[in-house]
C-alpha positions in Angstrom: -2.6 25.1 16.4 -2.2 27.4 13.5 0.5 26.9 10.8 1.2 29.3 7.9 3.4 28.7 4.8 4.3 31.6 2.5 6.9 32.4 -0.2 7.4 36.0 0.8 9.3 36.9 -2.5 12.2 38.3 -0.5 12.6 41.3 1.9 10.9 39.4 4.7 12.3 42.0 7.1 9.7 44.4 5.7 6.8 41.9 5.6 6.9 39.8 8.7 4.5 42.2 10.5 1.9 41.5 7.8 2.1 37.7 8.1 2.0 38.0 11.9 -1.6 39.0 11.6 -2.4 35.3 11.2 -1.3 34.9 14.8 0.1 31.5 13.9 2.1 29.2 16.1 4.5 28.2 13.2 5.5 30.1 10.1 7.2 28.4 7.2 8.7 31.1 5.0 10.5 30.8 1.7 12.9 33.4 0.2 13.5 35.1 3.6 16.7 36.6 5.0 18.8 34.8 7.7 17.8 36.6 10.9 21.3 36.0 12.3 22.9 38.1 9.6 20.3 40.9 9.1 20.8 44.4 10.3 17.1 44.9 11.1 16.6 44.7 14.9 12.8 44.5 14.6 13.1 41.4 12.4 15.7 39.9 14.7 13.5 40.5 17.7 10.5 38.9 16.0 12.6 35.9 15.0 13.4 34.6 18.5 12.8 30.9 17.8 13.7 29.7 14.3 15.6 27.4 12.0 17.0 28.8 8.8 18.9 27.4 5.8 20.0 28.9 2.5 22.8 29.5 0.0 22.9 33.2 0.6 22.1 35.2 3.7 19.4 37.1 1.8 17.3 34.3 0.5 16.6 31.0 2.2 14.0 28.8 3.9 13.0 29.2 7.5 10.7 27.8 10.2 9.7 30.3 12.8 7.8 29.2 16.0 6.3 30.6 19.1 8.9 31.2 21.8 7.6 28.4 24.0 7.8 25.8 21.2 10.8 23.5 21.0 12.3 23.4 17.5 15.0 20.8 16.7 16.5 20.3 13.3 16.5 16.7 12.2 19.5 15.1 10.5 17.8 13.8 7.3 19.8 13.1 4.2 19.7 15.5 1.2 21.8 13.3 -1.0 20.4 10.9 -3.6 23.2 8.9 -5.2 25.7 11.6 -6.3 23.2 14.5 -6.3 22.4 17.0 -3.4 18.9 18.3 -3.5 17.5 21.6 -2.0 15.9 23.1 -0.1 14.5 20.8 2.6 14.4 21.7 6.3 13.2 18.8 8.5 12.5 19.6 12.2 10.8 18.2 15.3 8.1 20.3 16.9 7.9 19.9 20.7 9.0 16.3 20.2 5.3 15.8 19.2 5.5 15.7 15.4 7.9 16.3 12.6 7.7 19.1 10.0 9.4 19.1 6.6 9.6 22.6 5.3 10.1 22.8 1.5 11.2 25.3 -1.1 11.7 23.3 -4.3 14.4 24.5 -6.7 15.4 23.7 -10.2 18.9 23.2 -8.6 20.7 23.3 -12.0 19.2 19.9 -12.7 18.4 19.3 -16.4 15.8 16.6 -15.6 15.1 16.5 -11.8 14.3 20.2 -11.1 11.5 21.2 -8.7 9.2 18.2 -8.1 12.1 15.9 -9.1 14.0 17.3 -6.2 11.3 16.1 -3.8 11.0 12.7 -5.6 14.7 12.2 -4.9 14.4 13.3 -1.3 11.6 10.8 -0.8 13.7 8.0 -2.1 16.1 8.3 0.9 13.8 9.7 3.6 10.4 8.1 3.0 10.8 5.7 6.0 11.1 8.7 8.3 7.8 10.4 7.3 5.6 8.7 9.8 3.9 11.6 11.6 5.1 14.4 9.4 3.6 17.6 8.0 5.1 18.6 4.7 4.6 22.2 3.7 5.9 24.9 1.4 6.5 26.1 -2.1 6.5 23.0 -4.3 6.7 25.0 -7.6 4.7 22.1 -9.1 1.2 21.0 -10.2 -0.1 17.9 -12.0 -0.9 20.1 -15.1 2.9 20.0 -15.8 3.3 16.3 -15.7 5.3 14.8 -18.6 4.4 11.3 -19.8 7.9 10.0 -20.0 9.0 10.9 -16.4 8.4 8.8 -13.3 9.1 11.7 -10.9 6.1 13.8 -11.9 3.9 15.6 -9.5 1.4 12.8 -9.8 4.1 10.2 -8.9 5.1 12.2 -5.8 1.5 12.5 -4.7 1.0 8.8 -5.2 4.2 8.0 -3.3 3.0 10.2 -0.4 -0.4 8.7 -0.4 1.2 5.2 -0.2 2.5 6.2 3.2 -0.7 7.8 4.3 0.2 11.4 3.6 -2.2 13.5 1.6 -2.7 17.1 0.5 -4.8 18.9 3.1 -6.2 21.4 0.6 -7.6 18.6 -1.5 -8.9 16.8 1.5 -10.5 19.9 2.8 -12.1 21.1 -0.5 -12.8 17.7 -2.1 -11.1 19.0 -5.3 -8.8 16.9 -7.4 -5.1 17.5 -8.1 -4.8 19.8 -11.1 -8.4 21.1 -10.7 -7.8 23.6 -7.9 -10.1 26.6 -7.9 -8.0 28.8 -5.6 -4.6 29.8 -6.8 -1.6 30.1 -4.5 0.6 31.9 -7.2 0.0 34.7 -9.7 3.1 34.3 -11.8 5.1 37.6 -11.9 2.1 39.1 -10.1 0.0 38.7 -13.3 -3.6 38.0 -12.4 -4.0 36.3 -15.8 -1.5 33.6 -14.8 -2.9 31.9 -11.7 -1.5 28.6 -10.5 -1.8 26.3 -7.5 1.8 25.3 -6.5 2.0 25.7 -2.7 0.9 22.8 -0.5 0.5 21.3 3.0 0.5 17.5 3.1 -0.1 15.5 6.3 -1.0 12.1 7.7 -4.5 11.2 8.9 -3.8 12.5 12.4 -3.7 16.0 11.0 -6.4 15.7 8.4 -8.8 14.6 11.1 -8.0 17.6 13.2 -8.0 20.1 10.4 -10.8 22.7 11.1 -9.8 25.4 8.7 -7.7 25.7 5.4 -7.4 29.2 4.1 -5.5 30.8 1.2 -4.8 34.5 1.3 -6.8 36.8 -0.8 -5.2 38.5 -3.8 -6.3 42.0 -2.7 -4.4 41.6 0.5 -1.2 39.9 -0.6 -0.3 40.5 -4.2 1.4 43.8 -3.5 3.8 41.9 -1.1 4.4 38.7 -3.1 3.2 36.7 -6.1 2.5 33.8 -3.7 -0.5 33.8 -1.4 0.0 32.5 2.2 -1.7 29.3 3.3 -3.1 28.9 6.8 -4.0 25.5 8.3 -5.7 25.4 11.7 -5.9 22.2 13.8 -7.9 21.5 16.9 
């Protein structure tokens, strides 16, 4: 099974053919249009089996799957106390495992933006993450931890590790959080500003079956997006 996650930086209707070269079974795409509301028939024809969510029809979060896969949206809470977090798209794949697609936002939160959104989401949904892949644009790295916050990147990684879920990139490469040698983002397409902020996390069942972890090369993808796609392949 091949899974790809990519922040396409908008206009996915003009880019889906490029990402299709990965020949993946599942694509997790951030900042893409809602196929149901687009006027591009080729994109609609490609997006035959999908789930999508977003605040506007032009920019949201989607999971696209092979036509013979069963996709079912899961009813997990996105409310922590009086705050609604975004964007999280939990779904069941073939009733075999769960996938939590992520596109972390600031969400107008003065303190709990980006990784704080995931921290809040975990507080109300952690007990559901038993056999779950978590993948997408986290907009976060341990290098931005702040000492006086308990919802830092390191805290979220620790919480996930506590339930047996680890970053597959770090498991595959042996690198430590914050010491990644392969960027997933070139901020504003500036090659002098590389960061690693996109991730795939999974339980031991997936890390044991992982046979390839690949991050797209800058010469192939920077013209399309400031994010590089991530491919995970499992046997």
